[in-house]
C-alpha positions as CSV (number, residue, x, y, z in Angstrom):
1,X,113.5,128.4,99.8
2,X,112.3,131.8,98.5
3,X,112.8,130.6,94.6
4,X,110.5,127.6,95.7
5,X,107.8,129.8,97.0
6,X,108.0,131.9,94.1
7,X,107.6,129.2,91.9
8,X,104.6,127.8,93.6
9,X,103.0,131.0,93.7
10,X,103.3,131.2,90.0
11,X,101.8,127.9,89.5
12,X,98.9,128.3,91.5
13,X,98.0,131.9,89.7
14,X,98.3,130.3,86.6
15,X,95.1,128.2,87.4
16,X,96.1,124.7,86.5
17,X,95.2,122.0,89.1
18,X,97.2,119.2,87.6
19,X,99.9,120.8,85.5
20,X,101.3,124.2,84.0
21,X,102.2,123.6,80.5
22,X,105.6,125.5,80.0
23,X,106.3,124.2,76.5
24,X,104.1,122.7,73.8
25,X,105.4,122.7,70.1
26,X,106.1,120.1,67.4
27,X,104.8,117.2,69.4
28,X,107.0,118.0,72.5
29,X,105.2,118.9,75.7
30,X,106.8,120.0,79.2
31,X,104.6,120.4,82.4
32,X,105.3,121.6,86.0
33,X,103.2,119.8,88.6
34,X,102.9,119.6,92.3
35,X,101.2,119.4,95.6
36,X,101.5,121.5,98.9
37,X,100.8,119.2,101.8
38,X,100.6,120.4,105.5
39,X,99.5,118.7,108.7
40,X,99.0,119.3,112.2
41,X,98.6,116.3,114.7
42,X,98.3,115.8,118.4
43,X,98.1,112.6,120.4
44,X,96.6,111.7,123.9
45,X,100.0,110.3,124.6
46,X,102.3,113.2,124.4
47,X,99.8,116.3,124.0
48,X,102.3,117.9,122.0
49,X,100.9,119.9,118.8
50,X,103.1,118.9,115.6
51,X,103.0,120.7,112.4
52,X,104.7,119.2,109.7
53,X,105.1,119.0,105.8
54,X,103.0,115.7,104.8
55,X,104.6,115.0,101.4
56,X,104.9,118.2,99.4
57,X,106.4,117.8,96.0
58,X,107.0,119.4,92.7
59,X,107.9,117.8,89.5
60,X,108.7,118.2,85.7
61,X,106.7,115.9,83.2
62,X,108.0,115.8,79.3
63,X,106.7,114.0,76.6
64,X,107.5,113.8,72.9
65,X,105.3,112.0,70.1
66,X,107.9,110.0,67.7
67,X,104.7,108.6,65.7
68,X,100.9,108.5,65.9
69,X,101.3,105.3,68.2
70,X,104.6,105.8,69.9
71,X,105.5,108.3,72.7
72,X,108.4,109.0,74.8
73,X,108.4,110.6,78.2
74,X,110.1,111.4,81.4
75,X,109.4,112.7,84.9
76,X,111.5,114.1,87.8
77,X,109.6,114.9,91.0
78,X,111.2,116.3,94.2
79,X,109.6,116.2,97.7
80,X,110.1,119.1,100.0
81,X,109.3,119.8,103.9
82,X,108.0,123.2,104.1
83,X,108.2,123.3,107.9
84,X,112.1,123.5,107.9
85,X,114.2,126.1,107.1
86,X,117.9,126.9,106.5
87,X,119.6,126.8,109.9
88,X,123.1,125.6,111.2
89,X,120.9,123.2,113.3
90,X,120.9,120.2,110.9
91,X,117.3,119.1,112.6
92,X,115.9,122.1,111.0
93,X,117.5,122.4,107.8
94,X,115.5,122.6,104.7
95,X,115.5,119.3,102.8
96,X,114.2,118.4,99.2
97,X,114.7,114.7,97.8
98,X,114.1,113.0,94.7
99,X,110.8,111.0,95.0
100,X,110.4,110.0,91.5
101,X,112.7,110.1,88.3
102,X,112.2,107.7,85.3
103,X,112.2,107.8,81.6
104,X,109.9,105.6,79.5
105,X,107.9,104.9,76.1
106,X,104.5,104.1,75.5
107,X,102.5,102.5,72.6
108,X,99.0,103.1,72.0
109,X,97.8,99.7,71.5
110,X,100.4,97.9,73.8
111,X,101.0,99.9,77.2
112,X,104.0,101.6,78.6
113,X,107.4,100.7,80.0
114,X,109.4,102.9,82.4
115,X,113.0,102.7,83.8
116,X,114.3,104.5,86.9
117,X,112.9,105.6,90.3
118,X,109.3,104.7,89.7
119,X,106.0,104.0,91.5
120,X,105.3,100.3,92.7
121,X,102.0,99.2,91.6
122,X,101.1,97.2,94.8
123,X,100.5,100.5,96.3
124,X,97.3,101.0,94.0
125,X,95.6,97.8,95.2
126,X,94.3,99.4,98.6
127,X,90.7,100.5,98.7
128,X,89.7,101.0,102.0
129,X,91.9,104.2,102.5
130,X,89.7,107.2,102.4
131,X,91.5,109.0,105.1
132,X,94.9,111.2,105.4
133,X,97.3,109.2,107.4
134,X,95.4,106.7,109.9
135,X,94.4,104.6,107.2
136,X,95.8,101.8,105.0
137,X,96.3,98.6,106.3
138,X,99.2,97.5,104.0
139,X,101.2,100.1,105.4
140,X,102.6,97.5,108.1
141,X,106.2,98.3,108.4
142,X,105.7,100.5,111.2
143,X,104.3,98.0,113.5
144,X,106.2,94.7,112.7
145,X,110.0,94.0,112.3
146,X,110.2,93.5,108.4
147,X,113.7,91.6,107.3
148,X,114.6,93.7,104.3
149,X,115.3,97.4,104.0
150,X,115.4,98.6,107.7
151,X,118.5,100.4,107.4
152,X,118.9,104.3,107.5
153,X,120.4,104.1,103.9
154,X,117.7,101.4,102.9
155,X,114.1,102.1,101.4
156,X,112.3,103.0,104.7
157,X,109.9,101.1,106.7
158,X,108.0,99.5,103.8
159,X,109.4,97.8,101.0
160,X,106.5,97.4,98.6
161,X,104.8,100.9,98.9
162,X,108.1,102.7,98.5
163,X,109.3,104.2,95.2
164,X,112.5,102.1,94.4
165,X,115.5,103.2,92.3
166,X,116.7,100.8,89.6
167,X,113.2,99.9,88.8
168,X,111.7,98.6,85.4
169,X,108.0,99.2,85.3
170,X,105.5,97.7,82.6
171,X,101.9,98.3,82.4
172,X,99.4,97.0,79.6
173,X,96.7,98.8,78.1
174,X,93.2,98.2,79.5
175,X,91.5,95.1,77.6
176,X,87.7,94.5,78.7
177,X,88.2,96.5,81.7
178,X,91.2,94.7,83.0
179,X,94.8,95.7,82.9
180,X,98.3,94.5,84.3
181,X,101.1,96.2,86.0
182,X,104.6,94.7,87.0
183,X,108.2,95.9,88.3
184,X,111.4,94.7,89.0
185,X,113.8,96.6,91.1
186,X,117.7,95.7,91.3
187,X,120.1,96.7,94.0
188,X,121.7,100.4,94.3
189,X,124.6,101.6,95.7
190,X,128.1,100.2,95.6
191,X,128.7,96.6,97.1
192,X,131.1,97.9,99.8
193,X,128.5,100.4,101.1
194,X,125.7,98.0,101.3
195,X,124.5,96.4,104.7
196,X,122.5,93.4,105.8
197,X,119.0,93.8,104.9
198,X,119.4,96.3,102.2
199,X,117.3,95.4,98.9
200,X,119.1,93.1,96.5
201,X,116.0,92.8,94.5
202,X,112.4,93.1,94.5
203,X,109.3,92.5,92.3
204,X,105.5,92.9,92.0
205,X,102.6,91.9,89.9
206,X,99.2,93.4,90.0
207,X,95.9,93.0,88.1
208,X,93.5,95.8,87.9
209,X,89.6,95.5,87.0
210,X,87.1,98.2,86.7
211,X,83.5,97.7,85.8
212,X,81.0,100.1,84.4
213,X,78.7,99.4,87.2
214,X,80.6,100.8,90.2
215,X,82.9,97.9,91.2
216,X,86.6,98.0,91.1
217,X,88.8,94.9,92.1
218,X,92.5,94.8,92.4
219,X,94.9,92.0,93.5
220,X,98.8,91.5,93.6
221,X,101.9,90.2,95.0
222,X,105.2,91.6,95.8
223,X,108.4,90.3,97.2
224,X,111.8,91.9,98.3
225,X,115.0,90.0,99.1
226,X,118.0,91.6,101.1
227,X,121.5,91.2,101.5
228,X,122.8,88.6,103.8
229,X,126.2,90.2,104.5
230,X,127.6,93.3,105.9
231,X,129.4,96.2,104.1
232,X,132.9,94.9,104.7
233,X,131.9,91.6,102.9
234,X,132.0,89.3,106.1
235,X,129.3,86.7,106.3
236,X,128.6,87.4,110.0
237,X,125.4,85.9,111.4
238,X,123.0,88.4,112.4
239,X,120.8,86.1,114.5
240,X,121.2,82.6,115.8
241,X,118.5,81.0,113.4
242,X,119.0,83.4,110.5
243,X,122.4,82.1,109.4
244,X,123.5,83.2,106.1
245,X,120.2,83.1,104.6
246,X,119.1,86.2,102.9
247,X,116.1,88.2,104.3
248,X,112.9,88.1,102.6
249,X,109.5,90.1,102.7
250,X,106.3,89.6,100.7
251,X,102.8,90.7,100.6
252,X,99.8,89.3,99.0
253,X,97.1,92.0,98.7
254,X,93.4,92.3,97.5
255,X,91.3,95.3,97.4
256,X,87.6,95.7,96.3
257,X,85.5,98.8,96.4
258,X,81.9,99.5,95.1
259,X,80.5,102.8,94.5
260,X,76.6,102.8,94.8
261,X,75.7,105.0,91.7
262,X,73.2,107.8,92.5
263,X,73.8,107.5,96.2
264,X,76.9,109.2,96.7
265,X,78.3,106.3,98.9
266,X,81.1,103.8,98.6
267,X,82.7,101.0,100.6
268,X,86.2,99.4,100.4
269,X,87.5,96.2,101.4
270,X,91.1,95.3,101.8
271,X,92.9,92.2,102.9
272,X,96.6,91.3,102.8
273,X,99.1,88.6,104.0
274,X,102.2,89.9,105.0
275,X,105.3,87.4,105.7
276,X,108.9,87.9,106.7
277,X,111.8,85.3,106.7
278,X,115.1,85.4,108.4
279,X,114.8,88.6,110.1
280,X,117.5,90.2,111.9
281,X,115.6,90.5,115.1
282,X,114.8,86.9,115.7
283,X,114.9,86.0,119.3
284,X,115.4,82.6,121.2
285,X,115.2,82.2,124.8
286,X,118.0,80.0,125.3
287,X,120.5,82.4,123.2
288,X,122.0,85.8,124.3
289,X,120.2,87.6,121.8
290,X,118.8,90.7,123.4
291,X,114.8,90.7,123.4
292,X,113.5,94.1,121.8
293,X,110.2,95.7,121.2
294,X,110.1,94.6,117.7
295,X,111.7,91.1,118.0
296,X,110.2,88.1,116.5
297,X,110.7,84.4,117.4
298,X,111.3,83.4,113.8
299,X,109.8,83.6,110.4
300,X,106.3,85.3,110.8
301,X,103.4,86.4,108.9
302,X,100.5,88.9,109.7
303,X,96.8,89.0,108.4
304,X,96.0,92.6,107.2
305,X,92.1,93.7,107.1
306,X,90.8,97.0,106.3
307,X,87.2,98.5,105.9
308,X,86.5,101.8,105.0
309,X,83.4,103.7,103.9
310,X,82.6,107.1,102.8
311,X,79.7,109.5,101.9
312,X,80.5,111.8,99.0
313,X,78.4,115.2,98.9
314,X,79.9,116.1,95.5
315,X,77.3,119.2,95.2
316,X,79.1,120.7,98.0
317,X,82.4,119.3,97.6
318,X,82.5,117.5,101.0
319,X,82.7,114.1,102.4
320,X,82.6,112.1,105.5
321,X,84.5,108.8,106.1
322,X,85.0,106.0,108.5
323,X,87.5,102.9,108.8
324,X,88.7,99.9,110.7
325,X,92.0,98.4,110.2
326,X,93.5,95.5,111.9
327,X,97.0,94.0,111.7
328,X,97.1,90.6,113.2
329,X,100.4,89.0,113.6
330,X,101.0,85.2,114.5
331,X,102.6,83.4,117.4
332,X,106.3,84.3,116.1
333,X,105.4,88.2,116.4
334,X,104.7,87.4,120.1
335,X,100.9,87.7,118.8
336,X,101.3,91.2,117.9
337,X,98.0,93.1,117.3
338,X,97.0,96.6,116.2
339,X,93.6,97.9,115.7
340,X,92.9,101.4,114.4
341,X,89.6,103.1,114.2
342,X,89.3,106.3,112.2
343,X,86.6,108.8,111.2
344,X,87.1,112.1,109.3
345,X,85.7,114.9,107.3
346,X,87.1,116.7,104.3
347,X,86.1,119.7,102.2
348,X,87.1,120.9,98.7
349,X,87.5,124.3,97.6
350,X,88.0,125.9,94.3
351,X,91.0,128.3,94.8
352,X,90.9,129.3,91.1
353,X,89.3,128.4,87.8
354,X,90.9,124.9,88.2
355,X,93.1,125.0,91.4
356,X,91.8,122.7,94.3
357,X,92.2,123.1,98.0
358,X,91.5,120.3,100.3
359,X,91.1,120.9,104.1
360,X,90.5,117.8,106.3
361,X,90.1,116.9,110.2
362,X,90.4,113.3,111.3
363,X,90.4,111.4,114.5
364,X,91.8,108.1,115.1
365,X,92.0,105.6,118.0
366,X,94.9,103.2,118.1
367,X,94.7,99.9,120.0
368,X,98.3,98.1,119.7
369,X,99.3,95.1,122.1
370,X,101.8,92.3,122.3
371,X,102.9,89.5,124.3
372,X,106.4,90.4,124.2
373,X,107.4,91.3,127.8
374,X,109.5,94.3,126.7
375,X,106.7,95.9,124.4
376,X,104.6,98.5,126.0
377,X,100.9,98.1,124.9
378,X,100.2,101.3,123.0
379,X,96.8,102.8,123.2
380,X,96.3,106.4,122.0
381,X,94.0,108.9,120.4
382,X,95.1,110.8,117.5
383,X,93.6,114.3,116.2
384,X,94.8,115.7,112.8
385,X,94.1,118.5,110.5
386,X,95.6,119.5,107.3
387,X,95.5,120.9,103.9
388,X,96.5,119.9,100.5
389,X,96.8,122.4,97.4
390,X,97.2,120.7,94.1
391,X,98.7,122.7,91.2
């Protein structure tokens, strides 16, 4: 912990907001970069004040010019939880894990390719997310039962916005304000350690358009397919109607944003269609399957809507934003519906010549409900404050 804190202090003192160059000679450059993120939240439900790390990270970037047109590069980035410390209690042990790790090459006239654990471009489609935790309607994995990647050794709650290992990433250069990005991810880990639902393969294709008059429009599609057997190789059914079919999740996403020139005001709109097939939590009334809070009746879909606005007071480095987000499931989700209303303020400070510190305060109201008899309708108010220091 102490060496990490010393390194972060050195980076901040050095006065670089985005990177600290530690080597630059003969066409080779190595940079250190990172961000400290802290957040405090309290909800009307438990009224406990929780201070936590909110995705802090530190990384190393390296690139080398092979020719005037071709460059090779690599990146390693680790995430840390600065609210944890070394302790015999494993619930408070300090953790640092790999967030990003890839190598790649780029051509000035074509684009770039990466291999490793890299970003999934469907995450860049969203445009209504101006806040710091209670915005972003495409983050649907916390409210509906996705079919793939739900085990503790899987990829987390959302397969499309997570940095997956074993990924090939390709992105074209911009042509007339338009460019494409695509990824393909294979499975990771040995076959005898894999569980039902672990990612077998996933892919995404996204198009991006940015005009010179304030309009940005993005659209993409992503799909993930999971394993259909248990780690011992048996073909045991996980549900009555799922059989041996492989679980599958997909997301179709659109995002549009317009910045009104000279008015310091922007508006963002998002729409997504989430689908899940062969879920491991399918429930049928005539079966012995136990009804759970995230059970579904079969293959399901959900419409995802997001609307966000923000006033940018660039002269004082501040802004105010508001948003409305709706996740609307179909009958097979027991008509699950979650609405989130969010308002917030943020303020940017110049810590040094080029270091930036962002402070924010955000309030949200969640209204989630379902026809599922074992699901408890959740209505709560969330208050959050936090800080982000880039170096």
